[in-house]
PAZAPA-4460 file (N, C-alpha, C; in steps of 0.05 Angstrom, whole numbers, plus 32768, in hexadecimal, padded with zeros to 4 digits):
% residues 134
    n_x    n_y    n_z   ca_x   ca_y   ca_z    c_x    c_y    c_z   seq   type   mol
   8117   7EC1   7ED0   811F   7ED7   7EE1   810C   7EDA   7EF8     1      M     A
   8116   7EDE   7F10   8106   7EE1   7F28   80F8   7EFC   7F28     2      N     A
   80E0   7EFD   7F32   80D2   7F16   7F35   80DE   7F25   7F4D     3      K     A
   80DE   7F3F   7F4A   80E7   7F50   7F60   80D1   7F50   7F76     4      K     A
   80DA   7F54   7F8F   80C7   7F57   7FA5   80C5   7F74   7FAD     5      N     A
   80AD   7F7F   7FAB   80A8   7F9B   7FB1   8096   7F9D   7FC9     6      I     A
   809F   7FAD   7FDC   8090   7FB1   7FF6   8085   7FCD   7FF8     7      L     A
   806B   7FCF   7FFC   805E   7FE8   8002   805C   7FEB   8020     8      F     A
   8065   8002   802A   8068   8004   8047   805C   801E   8051     9      L     A
   804C   801C   8066   8042   8033   8075   803F   802B   8092    10      C     A
   8033   803B   80A2   8033   8036   80BF   8020   801F   80C7    11      V     A
   8006   8021   80C1   7FF3   800E   80CB   7FEE   7FF7   80B8    12      A     A
   7FF7   7FF9   809F   7FF2   7FE4   808B   7FD4   7FDE   808A    13      N     A
   7FC4   7FF4   8089   7FA7   7FF1   808A   7F99   7FFD   8072    14      S     A
   7FA5   8011   8065   7F98   801F   804F   7FAA   8022   8037    15      S     A
   7FBC   8035   8038   7FCC   803C   8020   7FDC   8024   8016    16      R     A
   7FEB   8017   8028   7FFC   8001   801F   7FEC   7FE9   8017    17      S     A
   7FD5   7FE5   8023   7FC3   7FCF   801B   7FB7   7FD4   8000    18      Q     A
   7FAE   7FED   7FFB   7FA4   7FF3   7FE0   7FBA   7FF1   7FCB    19      M     A
   7FD2   7FFA   7FD3   7FE8   7FF9   7FC0   7FEF   7FDC   7FB9    20      A     A
   7FEF   7FCB   7FCD   7FF5   7FAE   7FC8   7FE0   7FA2   7FB5    21      E     A
   7FC6   7FA8   7FBB   7FB0   7F9D   7FAA   7FB1   7FA8   7F8E    22      G     A
   7FB6   7FC2   7F8B   7FB8   7FCE   7F70   7FCF   7FC2   7F61    23      L     A
   7FE6   7FC1   7F6E   7FFE   7FB7   7F60   7FFB   7F9A   7F58    24      A     A
   7FF0   7F89   7F69   7FEC   7F6D   7F61   7FDA   7F6B   7F49    25      R     A
   7FC4   7F7B   7F4A   7FB0   7F7A   7F35   7FBB   7F83   7F1A    26      H     A
   7FC8   7F9A   7F1A   7FD1   7FA7   7F01   7FED   7F9F   7EF8    27      F     A
   7FFE   7F98   7F0B   801B   7F94   7F04   8026   7F7A   7F10    28      F     A
   8014   7F68   7F18   801D   7F4F   7F25   802E   7F3D   7F14    29      G     A
   802E   7F41   7EFA   8040   7F32   7EE8   805C   7F3C   7EE9    30      D     A
   8061   7F53   7EF4   807C   7F5F   7EF5   808B   7F5B   7F0E    31      R     A
   807D   7F58   7F25   808B   7F56   7F3F   8078   7F48   7F53    32      A     A
   8084   7F41   7F69   8074   7F37   7F80   8070   7F4F   7F93    33      K     A
   8057   7F55   7F99   8051   7F6D   7FA9   8048   7F65   7FC5    34      F     A
   8052   7F73   7FD9   804B   7F6F   7FF5   8046   7F8A   8002    35      L     A
   803A   7F89   801A   8037   7FA1   802A   803B   7F9B   8047    36      S     A
   8043   7FAF   8056   8047   7FAC   8073   8046   7FC7   8080    37      A     A
   8047   7FC7   809B   8047   7FDF   80AA   8058   7FDC   80C4    38      G     A
   805F   7FF3   80CF   806F   7FF3   80E8   805D   7FEE   8100    39      S     A
   8044   7FF5   80FD   8030   7FF1   8113   8016   7FE6   8106    40      Q     A
   8018   7FCD   80FD   8001   7FC2   80EF   7FE8   7FC1   8100    41      P     A
   7FD1   7FC5   80F2   7FB7   7FC5   8101   7FA5   7FB1   80F3    42      S     A
   7F92   7FBB   80E3   7F81   7FAA   80D3   7F7A   7FB9   80B9    43      K     A
   7F73   7FAA   80A5   7F6D   7FB7   808B   7F53   7FC8   808F    44      V     A
   7F55   7FE1   8087   7F3E   7FF3   808A   7F27   7FEA   8078    45      N     A
   7F0F   7FE8   8083   7EF8   7FE0   8072   7EF3   7FF2   805B    46      P     A
   7EF9   800C   805D   7EF5   801E   8047   7F09   8019   8031    47      L     A
   7F21   8010   8038   7F34   8008   8023   7F2A   7FF0   8014    48      A     A
   7F1F   7FDD   8022   7F13   7FC6   8015   7EFC   7FCE   8003    49      I     A
   7EEB   7FE0   800C   7ED4   7FE9   7FFD   7EDC   7FF7   7FE3    50      Q     A
   7EEF   800A   7FE5   7EF6   8019   7FCC   7F06   8008   7FB9    51      V     A
   7F14   7FF4   7FC3   7F22   7FE2   7FB0   7F0D   7FD0   7FA2    52      M     A
   7EF9   7FC8   7FB0   7EE4   7FB8   7FA3   7ED7   7FC8   7F8C    53      K     A
   7ED5   7FE2   7F90   7EC8   7FF3   7F7B   7ED7   7FF1   7F61    54      E     A
   7EF1   7FEB   7F62   7F01   7FE8   7F49   7F07   7FCB   7F43    55      V     A
   7EF8   7FB8   7F4F   7EFA   7F9C   7F49   7F12   7F8E   7F56    56      G     A
   7F1D   7F98   7F6C   7F33   7F8C   7F79   7F2B   7F85   7F96    57      I     A
   7F2D   7F6C   7F9D   7F25   7F62   7FB7   7F3D   7F60   7FC9    58      D     A
   7F3F   7F71   7FDE   7F54   7F6F   7FF1   7F49   7F67   800D    59      I     A
   7F31   7F5C   800D   7F24   7F55   8027   7F33   7F3F   8036    60      S     A
   7F43   7F2F   8028   7F52   7F1A   8035   7F6E   7F24   803F    61      A     A
   7F75   7F3C   8038   7F8F   7F47   8040   7F8F   7F4A   805F    62      H     A
   7FA7   7F48   806A   7FAA   7F4D   8087   7FC2   7F60   808A    63      Q     A
   7FC0   7F72   809E   7FD6   7F84   80A5   7FED   7F73   80AF    64      S     A
   8005   7F7A   80A5   801D   7F6B   80AC   8032   7F7D   80B7    65      K     A
   8042   7F73   80C9   8058   7F82   80D5   8071   7F81   80C3    66      S     A
   807D   7F98   80BF   8096   7F99   80AF   80AC   7F88   80BC    67      V     A
   80AA   7F84   80D6   80BE   7F73   80E4   80BD   7F56   80DC    68      D     A
   80A7   7F4D   80CF   80A5   7F32   80C6   80B0   7F2D   80AA    69      K     A
   80BA   7F43   809E   80C4   7F41   8082   80E3   7F41   8083    70      I     A
   80EF   7F2E   8075   810C   7F2C   8074   8116   7F41   8060    71      N     A
   8126   7F55   8069   812F   7F6A   8057   813E   7F5F   803F    72      P     A
   814B   7F48   8042   815A   7F3C   802B   8147   7F33   8014    73      K     A
   812E   7F2F   801A   811B   7F26   8006   810E   7F3D   7FF6    74      D     A
   8113   7F56   7FFD   8106   7F6D   7FF1   8119   7F7C   7FDF    75      I     A
   8110   7F81   7FC6   8120   7F90   7FB3   811A   7FAE   7FB2    76      D     A
   8101   7FB5   7FB8   80F8   7FD1   7FB7   80E4   7FD5   7FCD    77      L     A
   80E8   7FEB   7FDC   80D5   7FF4   7FF1   80C9   800E   7FE8    78      V     A
   80AE   8010   7FE9   80A0   8029   7FE2   8091   8031   7FFB    79      I     A
   8099   8047   8007   808B   8052   801E   8075   8065   8015    80      T     A
   805E   8064   8022   8047   8073   8019   803D   8088   802D    81      L     A
   804C   808C   8043   8044   809F   8058   8046   80BC   804E    82      C     A
   8036   80CD   8059   8037   80EA   8053   803B   80FA   806C    83      A     A
   8027   80FA   807D   8027   810B   8095   8034   80FE   80AD    84      E     A
   8037   80E4   80AD   8043   80D6   80C4   805F   80CD   80BC    85      E     A
   806E   80C3   80D0   8089   80BA   80CB   8088   809E   80BF    86      V     A
   8094   809A   80A8   8093   8080   809B   80A5   806C   80A9    87      C     A
   809D   8053   80A9   80AE   803F   80B5   80C9   803D   80A6    88      P     A
   80DD   8035   80B4   80F7   8031   80A8   80FA   8013   80A1    89      V     A
   8104   800E   808A   8109   7FF3   8081   8126   7FEF   807C    90      F     A
   8133   7FDE   808B   814F   7FDA   8089   8154   7FC5   8073    91      L     A
   816B   7FC6   8068   8172   7FB4   8052   817D   7FC4   803B    92      G     A
   8183   7FB5   8026   8190   7FC2   800F   817C   7FC8   7FF9    93      K     A
   8163   7FC5   7FFE   814E   7FCA   7FEA   814F   7FE7   7FE2    94      A     A
   8148   7FEC   7FC9   8145   8008   7FBF   812C   8013   7FCD    95      K     A
   812C   802D   7FD4   8116   803A   7FE1   810A   8050   7FD0    96      H     A
   80F0   8050   7FCE   80E1   8067   7FC2   80CD   8071   7FD7    97      L     A
   80C7   808A   7FD5   80B3   8096   7FE7   809D   80A3   7FD6    98      H     A
   8085   8098   7FD9   806D   80A3   7FCC   805A   80AD   7FE2    99      W     A
   805B   80C6   7FE9   804B   80D0   8000   802E   80D4   7FF8   100      P     A
   801C   80C6   8005   7FFF   80CA   8002   7FF3   80CE   801D   101      F     A
   7FE1   80E2   8020   7FD4   80E7   8039   7FC4   80CE   8041   102      P     A
   7FC2   80C9   805B   7FB3   80B2   8065   7F95   80B8   8063   103      D     A
   7F87   80A9   8052   7F6A   80AE   804F   7F5B   80A8   8069   104      P     A
   7F65   8097   807A   7F58   8091   8093   7F58   80A9   80A6   105      A     A
   7F69   80BC   80A2   7F6B   80D3   80B4   7F58   80EA   80AC   106      S     A
   7F4A   80E7   8096   7F37   80FB   808D   7F1E   80FA   809F   107      V     A
   7F15   8112   80A7   7EFC   8113   80B7   7EE5   811C   80A5   108      S     A
   7ECE   8116   80AE   7EB6   811D   809E   7EA2   8107   809D   109      G     A
   7E90   8109   8089   7E7B   80F5   8085   7E87   80DB   807A   110      S     A
   7E76   80C7   8079   7E7E   80AE   806D   7E86   80B1   8050   111      E     A
   7E77   80C2   8042   7E7D   80C7   8025   7E98   80D5   8022   112      E     A
   7E9E   80E8   8035   7EB8   80F6   8034   7ECF   80E2   8039   113      E     A
   7ECA   80D0   804C   7EDE   80BB   8051   7EE3   80AA   8038   114      H     A
   7ECD   80A1   802C   7ECF   8091   8013   7EDD   80A0   7FFD   115      L     A
   7ED7   80B9   7FFA   7EE5   80C9   7FE5   7F03   80CB   7FEB   116      E     A
   7F0A   80CE   8004   7F27   80CF   800B   7F35   80B5   8003   117      A     A
   7F28   809E   8008   7F33   8084   8001   7F34   8081   7FE3   118      F     A
   7F1F   8089   7FD5   7F1F   8087   7FB8   7F36   8098   7FAC   119      R     A
   7F39   80B0   7FB6   7F4D   80C2   7FAC   7F69   80B6   7FB0   120      K     A
   7F6E   80AC   7FC8   7F88   809F   7FCE   7F8D   8087   7FBC   121      T     A
   7F78   8076   7FB9   7F7A   805F   7FA7   7F82   8067   7F8B   122      R     A
   7F75   807C   7F81   7F7A   8085   7F65   7F95   8092   7F63   123      D     A
   7F9E   80A1   7F77   7FB8   80AD   7F76   7FCE   8098   7F76   124      L     A
   7FCA   8083   7F87   7FDE   806D   7F88   7FE0   805F   7F6D   125      I     A
   7FC9   805A   7F61   7FC8   804C   7F47   7FD6   805E   7F32   126      L     A
   7FD0   8077   7F32   7FDD   8089   7F1E   7FFB   8089   7F21   127      D     A
   8005   8089   7F3A   8022   8088   7F3F   802D   806E   7F35   128      K     A
   801F   8058   7F3B   8029   803E   7F31   802A   803C   7F13   129      M     A
   8016   8046   7F06   8015   8045   7EE9   802D   8055   7EDD   130      K     A
   8034   806A   7EEA   804A   807A   7EE1   8065   806C   7EE7   131      S     A
   8067   805F   7EFE   8080   8052   7F06   8084   8038   7EF8   132      Y     A
   8070   8027   7EF6   8072   800C   7EEA   806D   800B   7ECC   133      F     A
   806A   8021   7EBF   8064   8020   7EA2   807B   8014   7E92   134      R     A
***
C-alpha cells in the first residue's frame, strides 16, 4: 500500500510548517510521507532549527519551498498552520485540515522569550499530531 502524502502549509515555510514536517517525519514517518511548503517561502528560521535540536530532531538541512512547486495531484491531505495571517490556498482534491498556531517568529521580546515561543509552538504542534495520528 502506498503511503499518503501529507503537506504542512503556512506562509513563509520557515517555522511552523518546518517544525511540523520534522516532527511528523520523526514520530510518524512510517505512516505517511510528510512535506511542507509556503505561499511566500523564505528561509528556515534558526530558532526553529535550535528548538528542534533540543528534542533530537535535525531540520538544519530543510529548505523553504514554494507551494507552487508541488503538484496538487500528489497530495492526499493538506494541513494549514496559520493563525493570525491568511493561510495559503492549496488547490486540488486533497482533504484539508486547519490547525491554527500563532507564528512564533512574530513574538517580540528577549532571545529567551523568542525561544520559549518556538518551544511552545513546537510542543503544541506535536500534541496536535499525537492526537490526530494516534
